[in-house]
C-alpha positions in Angstrom: 205.3 98.5 33.6 206.5 101.3 31.6 203.7 103.6 30.7 204.7 106.2 27.9 202.3 108.8 29.2 201.5 111.6 26.7 203.5 109.8 23.9 201.0 107.4 22.6 197.7 109.2 20.6 195.1 109.0 22.8 192.6 106.6 20.5 195.3 103.8 20.5 194.1 103.1 24.1 191.0 102.4 22.7 192.0 100.1 20.1 195.2 98.1 21.7 196.5 96.8 25.0 200.0 98.0 26.0 201.9 94.6 26.8 203.7 94.6 30.0 207.2 92.2 30.6 204.9 89.8 32.8 202.3 89.2 30.1 205.1 88.7 27.2 207.1 86.4 29.1 203.9 84.3 29.9 203.2 84.1 25.9 204.8 81.1 24.1 208.6 82.5 23.5 209.0 81.8 19.8 205.4 82.0 18.6 203.2 84.8 20.7 199.8 84.1 20.2 198.3 87.2 19.2 199.6 89.9 16.4 202.1 92.3 18.2 202.4 95.9 17.1 205.2 98.4 18.2 204.7 102.0 18.9 206.9 104.4 16.5 207.9 107.3 18.6 209.5 109.3 15.3 206.3 108.7 13.4 204.0 108.6 16.3 202.1 105.5 15.1 201.6 101.7 15.8 203.2 99.7 13.1 202.7 95.6 12.8 205.5 93.7 14.3 204.7 89.9 13.8 201.5 88.3 13.0 200.1 85.7 15.5 201.7 81.9 16.0 204.6 83.2 13.4 208.0 81.8 14.3 210.2 84.5 16.0 214.1 84.0 15.5 216.3 84.5 18.8 217.3 88.0 17.8 213.3 88.8 17.4 212.8 87.7 21.0 215.2 89.4 22.2 214.3 92.6 20.1 210.8 92.4 21.2 211.7 91.9 25.1 213.5 95.6 24.7 210.4 96.8 22.8 208.3 95.7 25.6 210.7 97.0 28.3 210.2 100.3 26.6 206.3 100.3 26.8 206.2 100.0 23.1 204.3 96.9 22.6 200.9 96.5 21.8 198.0 94.0 20.9 194.7 94.8 19.3 191.7 94.8 21.4 190.5 92.8 18.5 192.4 89.8 19.7 190.6 90.0 23.0 189.2 86.5 22.6 192.7 84.8 22.1 194.2 87.3 24.7 191.6 86.2 27.2 191.8 82.7 26.5 195.5 82.9 27.2 195.2 84.9 30.4 192.6 83.0 32.3 194.8 80.1 32.5 197.2 82.4 34.4 194.8 85.0 36.0 197.2 86.3 38.6 198.6 88.3 35.7 195.4 90.5 35.8 196.6 92.0 39.1 199.9 93.0 37.3 198.4 94.4 34.2 197.7 97.9 34.6 196.5 98.6 30.9 193.5 96.3 31.5 190.0 97.9 31.9 187.8 97.1 34.9 185.5 95.4 32.6 188.1 93.4 30.8 189.5 92.1 34.1 185.5 91.3 35.4 185.0 89.5 32.4 188.7 87.5 32.7 188.0 86.4 36.6 184.3 85.0 35.5 185.7 83.0 32.6 188.6 81.7 34.7 186.1 80.8 37.5 183.6 79.1 34.9 186.4 76.7 33.5 188.1 76.1 36.8 184.6 75.1 38.2 183.7 72.8 35.4 186.9 71.0 35.6 186.2 70.3 39.1 182.9 69.4 38.8 184.1 66.8 36.5 186.9 65.6 38.8 186.2 66.8 42.1 189.4 66.0 44.0 191.9 68.3 45.6 194.4 68.8 42.9 191.7 70.0 40.7 190.3 72.5 43.4 193.5 74.2 44.5 193.5 76.1 40.9 190.0 77.0 41.4 190.8 78.2 44.9 194.0 80.1 43.5 191.7 82.1 40.7 189.1 83.0 43.3 191.7 84.5 45.8 193.0 86.6 42.7 189.3 87.4 42.2 188.7 88.4 45.7 192.1 90.4 46.1 191.0 92.5 43.0 187.6 93.3 44.7 188.8 93.6 47.9 191.1 96.7 46.6 187.9 98.3 45.4 184.3 97.0 46.6 182.8 99.2 43.7 184.1 96.4 41.2 181.5 94.2 42.3 179.1 96.1 40.0 181.3 95.1 36.8 180.5 91.3 38.0 177.0 92.1 38.2 176.5 93.5 34.8 178.0 89.9 33.9 175.2 87.6 35.0 174.8 84.5 32.9 171.5 83.8 31.3 172.2 80.5 30.3 172.3 77.7 32.8 174.9 75.2 33.7 176.3 73.9 36.9 179.6 76.5 36.6 177.6 79.2 35.4 175.0 78.8 38.1 177.8 78.6 40.5 179.7 81.8 39.2 176.4 84.0 39.3 175.6 82.6 42.8 179.0 83.8 43.8 178.6 87.1 42.4 175.2 87.8 43.7 176.1 86.6 47.1 179.3 88.6 47.5 177.2 91.4 46.4 174.5 91.1 48.8 177.1 90.4 51.7 179.0 93.5 50.9 175.9 95.7 51.4 175.6 94.5 54.8 179.2 95.1 56.1 181.3 98.0 57.2 184.7 97.5 57.4 185.8 94.3 55.4 188.4 91.6 56.4 190.2 90.0 53.5 189.8 86.5 55.3 186.0 87.0 55.6 185.6 87.9 51.5 187.7 85.1 50.8 185.8 82.7 52.8 182.4 84.1 51.7 183.4 83.9 48.0 184.2 80.3 48.6 180.7 79.6 50.5 178.8 81.3 47.7 180.8 79.4 44.9 180.7 76.2 46.2 177.0 76.1 47.9 175.7 73.9 45.5 178.5 71.6 44.1 176.5 68.6 45.6 174.8 68.7 42.4 177.5 67.3 40.5 177.0 64.1 41.9 173.0 64.3 40.9 172.7 62.5 37.5 172.2 64.8 34.6 168.7 63.1 33.7 167.5 64.4 37.0 168.8 67.7 36.8 167.4 67.9 33.0 163.5 66.4 33.7 161.1 68.8 32.2 158.1 66.9 34.3 157.6 66.6 37.8 160.2 64.4 39.8 158.7 61.3 41.2 159.0 61.2 45.1 162.1 58.8 45.4 163.9 61.1 42.5 163.2 64.3 44.4 164.5 62.7 47.6 167.8 62.2 45.6 168.0 65.6 44.8 167.3 66.9 48.0 170.6 64.8 49.6 172.6 67.5 47.4 173.5 69.8 50.2 174.5 67.2 52.4 176.6 65.4 49.6 178.2 68.8 48.8 179.4 69.7 52.6 180.9 66.1 52.7 182.4 66.7 48.9 184.2 69.9 50.4 185.4 68.2 53.6 187.1 65.3 51.4 189.2 67.8 49.4 190.2 69.5 53.0 187.8 72.5 52.9 185.6 72.8 55.5 185.1 76.0 57.7 181.7 77.7 59.2 180.4 79.9 56.2 180.8 77.1 53.9 179.3 74.2 56.0 176.3 77.1 56.4 175.9 78.0 52.9 176.1 74.1 51.6 173.5 73.1 54.5 171.2 76.0 54.2 170.9 77.5 50.9 167.6 75.5 50.5 166.2 76.0 54.1 163.2 78.5 54.3 162.3 81.0 56.8 158.5 79.3 57.4 160.7 75.9 57.9 159.4 74.4 54.7 163.3 73.8 53.2 165.7 71.1 53.4 167.5 69.1 54.6 167.4 70.6 58.1 163.8 72.1 58.2 165.2 75.1 60.3 163.5 78.3 60.3 163.9 82.1 60.5 166.8 83.0 63.2 167.7 79.5 63.2 169.3 80.1 59.7 172.7 81.8 59.4 173.3 84.8 57.5 175.4 83.2 54.8 172.5 80.9 54.6 169.7 83.5 54.1 172.2 85.1 51.4 172.8 81.9 49.7 169.3 81.0 49.2 168.3 84.0 47.7 171.7 84.4 45.7 170.8 80.5 44.5 167.2 81.2 43.7 167.7 84.2 41.9 170.5 83.0 39.7 168.2 79.6 38.8 165.1 82.0 38.1 166.9 84.2 35.6 168.6 81.6 33.7 167.0 79.4 31.1 166.5 75.7 32.3 165.2 72.6 30.6 161.9 73.1 32.6 161.8 76.9 32.9 162.6 80.0 30.8 164.7 82.8 32.1 162.9 85.4 33.9 163.4 89.3 33.8 166.1 89.9 36.5 163.9 93.0 38.0 160.8 90.5 37.9 163.0 88.0 39.8 163.9 90.3 42.4 160.5 91.3 42.9 159.1 87.8 43.1 161.5 87.0 45.7 160.9 90.3 47.7 157.5 89.2 47.5 158.0 85.9 48.9 158.1 85.7 52.9 160.1 82.1 52.9 163.1 84.2 52.1 164.9 87.2 54.3 163.2 90.2 53.7 166.3 92.6 54.1 168.1 90.5 51.6 165.5 90.3 49.0 165.0 93.9 49.3 168.5 94.7 48.9 168.7 92.7 45.9 165.4 94.2 44.3 166.7 98.1 45.1 169.9 97.5 43.5 168.1 96.2 40.3 165.6 98.8 40.4 168.0 101.9 41.0 170.1 100.7 38.1 173.0 100.3 40.1 174.8 98.3 37.8 174.7 99.8 34.5 174.0 98.2 31.1 174.2 94.4 31.7 176.7 92.3 29.6 175.7 89.3 27.3 178.0 87.1 29.3 177.1 83.9 27.7 177.8 85.1 24.0 181.3 86.2 25.3 182.0 82.6 26.9 180.8 81.0 23.7 182.9 83.2 21.4 186.0 82.2 23.5 
């Protein structure tokens, strides 16, 4: 992308995105979805070029391409919600746009994953899984380039509950925990862990909604149905031709506990894999901090403290989570639920 270094006033970058050729070409050719602005070198200001959804002539389309090639085309950050709704459908563009901030890329990746996961829950078949997997690989490619970028994702944990938000929360927390315990990271391993943490609870999409949202205690036969979801989830992923050790372990073991009180296999301690132990913590923490029909959302630090005190969970993993939150490693948290609902 052409960057007009030193030519654009500093405040402009706080209020506008510079549009790349890749982004422009992804817009509808004759009706851009956002207001576009042109930077005028002669007077050093941005001036409106066209209004969102206005019809462009062939001459304007050609001129716009030239303006963009010169690095003089911008969109207002006030249109971020429109820009975001557009780009999450072509998430790979975040890897090409050098003008997006770290916070904005984390926001876009999370929104895209929530959208794709929701679609897969509604129709859990391979053609619907493939776009979800593609966007997940965009996310891991972005994080792999700089592991500290995980903190921007940790600042964006949802506090409202649905299956997609829970899945993305669990992936974020799980991936952050996993990265704390490894040295050199292979991209293939990160990809597999991300899939495992994201899809660990997918069997819940086959559990009737009235059971998931029940406020009172479940009957014994109802609880038995819910407790089958780890097995159902693994079988579902095998049907979409996604099956590897980390995913199987996360799916089967995220409800296993160190004292053997979990399900479905009743295994304990060292019998539970590392990915299973991390999945258990990420799953429970994500549930605890989210408002559900039968429980209010807990403060994040309180939830982490309760997990650290619970000997059914892996002590090393819970200590890492509590220490990170207590030390303020993630900075100021973002109201991601409001951001999602605004888009």
